[in-house]
C-alpha positions in Angstrom: -33.4 -27.1 61.1 -33.7 -27.6 57.4 -36.7 -25.1 57.5 -34.7 -22.1 59.1 -32.0 -22.5 56.1 -34.2 -22.6 53.6 -36.6 -19.4 55.1 -32.7 -17.8 55.4 -32.1 -18.8 51.8 -35.5 -17.2 50.4 -34.6 -13.9 52.4 -31.0 -13.7 51.1 -31.6 -14.3 47.4 -33.0 -10.7 46.9 -29.9 -9.7 49.1 -27.2 -11.4 47.6 -28.3 -9.8 44.1 -29.0 -6.2 45.4 -26.0 -4.8 43.3 -27.6 -5.7 40.2 -30.5 -4.0 41.4 -28.9 -0.9 41.2 -29.6 1.7 38.1 -27.0 1.9 35.2 -26.3 5.0 33.1 -26.9 3.8 29.5 -26.1 6.8 27.5 -23.0 9.0 26.9 -24.7 11.8 25.2 -28.2 12.4 26.9 -29.5 16.1 26.8 -32.9 15.9 27.8 -33.3 15.2 31.6 -34.7 11.4 32.0 -35.2 9.0 34.6 -33.5 5.9 35.5 -36.0 3.4 36.4 -35.0 -0.1 37.6 -37.3 -3.1 38.7 -37.2 -6.5 39.1 -40.5 -8.3 40.3 -41.9 -11.8 40.7 -45.3 -13.1 42.0 -46.3 -13.2 45.7 -44.2 -10.3 46.6 -44.7 -6.6 46.2 -43.4 -4.6 43.2 -40.6 -2.2 44.1 -39.3 0.1 41.4 -35.9 2.3 42.2 -35.9 6.2 40.6 -33.1 8.0 40.1 -31.5 10.6 38.1 -29.9 9.9 34.9 -26.0 11.1 34.7 -23.4 10.4 32.1 -21.3 7.0 32.5 -17.9 8.9 33.0 -19.1 11.0 35.9 -18.0 9.4 39.2 -20.8 11.1 41.9 -23.4 9.6 43.7 -26.6 8.2 42.6 -29.3 10.7 43.2 -32.7 9.1 43.7 -35.7 10.9 43.1 -38.0 11.0 46.0 -40.8 13.0 44.5 -41.8 10.4 41.5 -45.4 9.7 40.6 -45.3 5.9 39.9 -48.3 4.0 38.9 -48.9 0.5 37.7 -51.4 -1.1 35.3 -52.7 -4.4 34.2 -53.1 -4.1 30.4 -54.9 -0.2 30.2 -56.5 -0.7 33.8 -55.0 1.4 36.8 -54.4 -0.9 39.9 -52.5 1.3 41.9 -50.2 3.8 42.9 -46.6 3.1 44.8 -45.8 4.2 47.8 -42.2 5.9 48.4 -40.3 3.6 51.4 -37.5 5.7 52.7 -34.4 3.5 53.8 -34.0 2.8 57.6 -30.0 2.4 57.1 -27.9 4.6 55.4 -26.6 1.8 53.4 -29.9 1.0 51.8 -31.6 3.1 48.9 -35.2 4.1 48.5 -38.0 2.8 46.5 -41.5 2.5 45.6 -43.6 -0.3 46.6 -47.3 -1.7 45.8 -49.2 -2.0 49.1 -52.1 -4.1 48.0 -51.1 -5.4 44.7 -49.2 -9.1 44.2 -48.3 -9.4 40.7 -49.5 -13.2 38.9 -47.7 -14.7 36.6 -48.5 -14.7 32.8 -50.0 -10.7 33.5 -49.1 -8.0 31.5 -47.9 -5.3 33.6 -46.8 -1.5 32.9 -45.8 1.0 35.1 -45.9 4.8 34.3 -43.1 7.3 36.3 -43.3 10.8 36.2 -41.4 13.7 38.2 -41.4 17.3 37.8 -38.6 18.6 35.4 -38.3 14.9 33.7 -39.4 12.9 30.9 -42.4 10.4 31.9 -41.4 7.0 31.8 -42.9 4.1 30.8 -42.2 0.1 30.5 -44.2 -3.2 30.0 -43.0 -6.5 31.5 -44.6 -9.9 32.4 -43.6 -12.7 35.2 -43.2 -16.0 33.0 -44.6 -18.8 34.2 -42.2 -21.1 36.9 -39.9 -24.0 35.4 -39.2 -27.0 37.6 -36.2 -29.0 38.0 -36.7 -32.3 36.9 -33.7 -33.7 37.8 -30.6 -32.5 39.9 -27.7 -34.3 40.9 -23.9 -34.0 42.3 -21.4 -36.4 41.6 -17.8 -36.2 40.8 -16.7 -35.2 44.2 -12.9 -34.3 44.6 -10.5 -33.1 46.7 -7.6 -30.9 45.1 -4.5 -29.2 46.5 -4.0 -25.5 46.7 -0.6 -23.6 46.6 -1.3 -22.3 49.6 -1.6 -24.8 52.3 -4.3 -23.4 54.5 -6.6 -23.9 51.8 -8.0 -26.7 49.5 -10.4 -27.0 46.6 -13.7 -29.2 46.5 -14.5 -29.8 43.1 -17.7 -31.5 41.8 -19.9 -31.7 38.7 -23.8 -30.4 39.1 -26.0 -31.9 36.3 -29.6 -30.3 36.1 -32.5 -31.0 33.9 -35.8 -29.2 33.5 -38.0 -27.9 30.8 -39.4 -24.5 29.9 -42.9 -23.6 30.3 -43.2 -22.5 26.5 -42.0 -23.1 23.0 -39.2 -20.7 23.4 -37.1 -19.2 23.2 -37.2 -19.6 27.2 -34.7 -17.4 29.4 -33.2 -18.4 32.5 -31.0 -17.2 35.5 -29.3 -20.0 37.6 -28.3 -18.8 41.0 -26.2 -21.4 42.9 -25.5 -20.8 46.4 -23.2 -23.1 48.4 -23.8 -23.7 52.2 -20.5 -23.9 54.3 -20.2 -24.9 57.5 -17.1 -24.1 59.9 -16.1 -26.3 62.6 -13.4 -27.6 64.9 -12.0 -30.8 65.3 -12.2 -32.0 69.2 -10.3 -35.3 69.2 -12.6 -37.8 67.1 -15.5 -35.4 67.2 -16.3 -32.5 64.6 -18.1 -29.4 66.1 -20.0 -27.4 63.7 -19.4 -23.7 65.4 -21.1 -21.7 62.3 -22.2 -21.4 58.7 -22.4 -19.1 55.9 -23.4 -18.8 52.3 -21.4 -18.5 49.1 -23.1 -17.3 45.8 -21.0 -19.3 42.8 -19.4 -16.6 40.5 -18.7 -18.0 36.9 -16.1 -17.1 34.7 -17.0 -14.8 31.8 -14.1 -16.5 29.7 -16.6 -19.0 29.4 -19.7 -16.9 27.9 -21.3 -18.2 24.8 -24.1 -16.2 22.6 -26.4 -18.2 24.9 -24.7 -18.4 28.0 -23.5 -15.2 30.1 -21.8 -15.2 33.6 -23.9 -12.4 35.7 -22.0 -9.9 37.3 -23.6 -10.9 40.8 -23.6 -14.7 40.5 -25.3 -17.5 38.8 -25.7 -18.1 34.8 -28.0 -16.2 32.3 -29.1 -19.3 29.9 -31.3 -19.2 26.9 -32.9 -22.5 25.4 -31.8 -21.5 22.1 -28.4 -23.2 22.7 -30.2 -26.4 23.3 -32.3 -26.3 20.5 -35.3 -27.2 22.3 -37.4 -26.0 25.5 -35.6 -29.3 27.3 -32.6 -28.4 29.2 -30.0 -31.0 30.0 -26.3 -29.5 31.0 -23.5 -30.0 33.3 -21.8 -27.2 35.7 -18.5 -27.6 36.7 -18.1 -26.4 40.1 -14.8 -25.9 42.3 -15.2 -24.3 46.0 -12.0 -23.2 47.7 -12.3 -23.8 51.7 -10.2 -23.3 54.6 -8.1 -26.7 55.7 -9.0 -28.2 59.1 -11.8 -25.4 59.6 -14.4 -25.3 56.5 -16.7 -28.1 54.8 -19.5 -27.9 52.1 -23.3 -28.1 53.3 -26.2 -28.1 50.9 -26.0 -26.7 47.4 -29.3 -24.1 46.8 -30.0 -24.1 43.2 -32.6 -21.1 42.4 -33.9 -21.7 39.0 -35.6 -18.0 37.5 -37.6 -18.2 34.8 -37.0 -14.7 33.1 -38.2 -12.4 30.7 -36.8 -11.9 27.8 -36.2 -8.2 28.8 -34.5 -9.5 32.1 -32.1 -11.9 30.2 -31.0 -9.2 27.4 -30.5 -6.2 30.0 -28.3 -8.2 32.8 -26.5 -10.1 29.8 -25.5 -6.8 28.2 -24.7 -5.4 31.4 -22.6 -8.0 32.6 -20.6 -8.3 29.5 -19.8 -4.7 29.7 -18.9 -4.6 33.2 -16.6 -8.3 32.5 -15.2 -6.8 29.2 -11.1 -6.0 29.6 -11.3 -2.3 28.4 -9.2 -3.1 25.6 -9.6 -1.0 22.6 -9.8 -4.3 20.5 -12.5 -6.0 23.0 -15.9 -6.5 21.2 -18.0 -3.5 21.6 -21.5 -4.1 24.1 -24.8 -2.5 23.2 -26.5 -1.9 26.7 -30.3 -2.6 26.4 -32.8 -1.2 28.4 -36.8 -1.1 28.0 -37.8 2.3 29.5 -39.8 4.2 26.9 -38.9 8.1 27.8 -36.2 6.8 30.4 -33.6 4.3 30.9 -33.6 1.2 33.3 -35.4 -2.1 33.2 -38.8 -3.3 34.4 -38.4 -7.1 33.8 -40.3 -10.0 35.4 -39.2 -13.4 36.6 -40.4 -16.6 38.3 -38.0 -18.7 40.6 -38.4 -22.3 41.6 -35.8 -23.3 44.5 -34.0 -26.6 45.2 -31.4 -27.9 47.6 -29.0 -30.9 47.3 -26.9 -32.7 50.0 -23.6 -33.4 49.1 -22.3 -36.4 50.3 -18.7 -36.9 50.7 
């Protein structure tokens, strides 16, 4: 059963964060037609690139995907492959370009070049950082808290994580936490498990600092500059709302992504901008991108996954 759950988690992680892969318009005064290029890539998986037409941020039109682009990937100056267009199989999906044979590796510099008729050519560079293993992970302080609504209750606990960055730094991370929740029925003295689902843990942007940002799609963006060394040891308080007499906690899945600086800066800025209050007194957010001749993000990351049993 654990293997099936772990495979489900591996499949679910990309799907849980699909929203953050969508192109984000960055410029209010663009005149020359430009492409929006978005790709977050990792080792042992095909490189996928979404290409769309830039539009002003104040316009509410649907995203226009560019289906006649040429997308090439290079290692340094060496051409590797032209990516193929993958048409969506369902209306809820979107088209993208993907490598057919290239499987990217860590610590290798990759360049993508994107062109399409009527647009400026775009180019970006990034690499996949080395993976970071979790040195220690433990759950403690499990407590039950009442909710004002009688049908709900809160399970609160503390997660302690320790890991060491792969380089001298600064090192950047995206820590995704996924809580498994079981649904059940109480039959006399027995508990019958009837189902399960996965809950991405969201964090409060009110707790953002210069080196820690709540990701808009779940998890925390973190720089080890906050700790003064590449060794990171910190506590994460968690509070999970459950249905009384119907739900209970399962495993906690931890996806520790070691991310490139451009990944961190792009999603930190995008998250701050999306989470801002809209008040004229709010601190302005300068959005980041690394696409020369266009807009968007091309960024590598690596993952190390683990799971923890939560003992009642």
